C-alpha positions as CSV (number, residue, x, y, z in Angstrom):
1,M,69.5,105.3,101.2
2,V,67.2,106.2,98.5
3,I,68.1,109.7,96.7
4,P,65.7,111.1,94.1
5,K,66.3,110.3,90.6
6,A,67.1,113.7,89.6
7,L,69.4,114.5,91.9
8,R,71.6,111.3,91.4
9,G,71.3,112.4,87.5
10,K,72.4,116.0,88.6
11,Y,75.0,114.8,90.9
12,N,76.6,111.8,89.1
13,L,75.3,109.2,91.5
14,M,74.9,105.8,91.0
15,A,73.9,102.6,92.8
16,G,77.6,102.1,95.2
17,S,78.3,105.4,94.8
18,R,80.2,106.8,97.5
19,V,79.3,109.7,99.5
20,K,80.2,111.6,102.7
21,I,77.3,112.1,105.3
22,I,78.3,115.4,107.3
23,A,76.4,116.3,110.5
24,T,75.1,120.2,110.9
25,R,73.2,121.8,113.2
26,D,70.5,122.0,110.5
27,G,70.4,118.5,109.8
28,L,72.6,115.9,107.4
29,L,74.7,116.9,104.4
30,I,75.3,114.3,101.8
31,K,78.2,115.3,99.7
32,S,80.0,113.4,97.1
33,G,82.7,111.5,97.7
34,F,84.6,112.3,94.9
35,E,84.5,116.4,95.0
36,R,87.3,117.8,93.6
37,P,89.5,114.6,93.8
38,W,92.2,116.3,92.5
39,I,93.2,119.6,94.5
40,G,96.6,119.2,96.1
41,L,98.0,116.9,94.0
42,R,99.8,118.9,91.8
43,G,102.7,118.8,94.6
44,M,101.9,115.4,95.1
45,M,102.5,114.3,92.0
46,R,106.2,116.2,91.0
47,Q,107.6,114.6,94.6
48,Y,106.4,111.0,94.7
49,W,105.0,110.0,91.1
50,K,107.5,111.6,89.2
51,G,109.1,109.0,86.8
52,K,106.0,106.6,87.5
53,S,103.7,105.5,84.6
54,L,100.8,107.1,84.4
55,N,98.7,103.9,83.7
56,K,100.0,102.1,86.7
57,L,99.0,104.6,88.7
58,I,95.3,105.2,87.4
59,E,95.2,101.2,87.8
60,E,96.6,101.5,91.9
61,A,93.6,104.5,92.3
62,K,90.8,102.4,90.8
63,E,92.6,99.1,93.0
64,N,92.1,101.8,96.1
65,V,88.8,103.0,95.2
66,F,86.8,100.2,93.8
67,P,89.0,97.4,95.7
68,N,85.9,94.8,94.8
69,S,85.8,95.5,90.8
70,V,86.6,93.0,88.7
71,G,88.9,94.0,86.0
């Protein structure tokens, strides 16, 4: 799918960026796959991440979001 350069820049989309495509009655809606990613995490952080290394959590998140990346 080709997205015009002006829109890619405005919404910080690059080759390989994940997006959500939602069918609406008016057509297709394309949303950034990372829109508002931190909503709801505050409570999760307290409950599940207490005492865990932030660097380890970041690395695990990168592996889940970008499973084919190197490094």
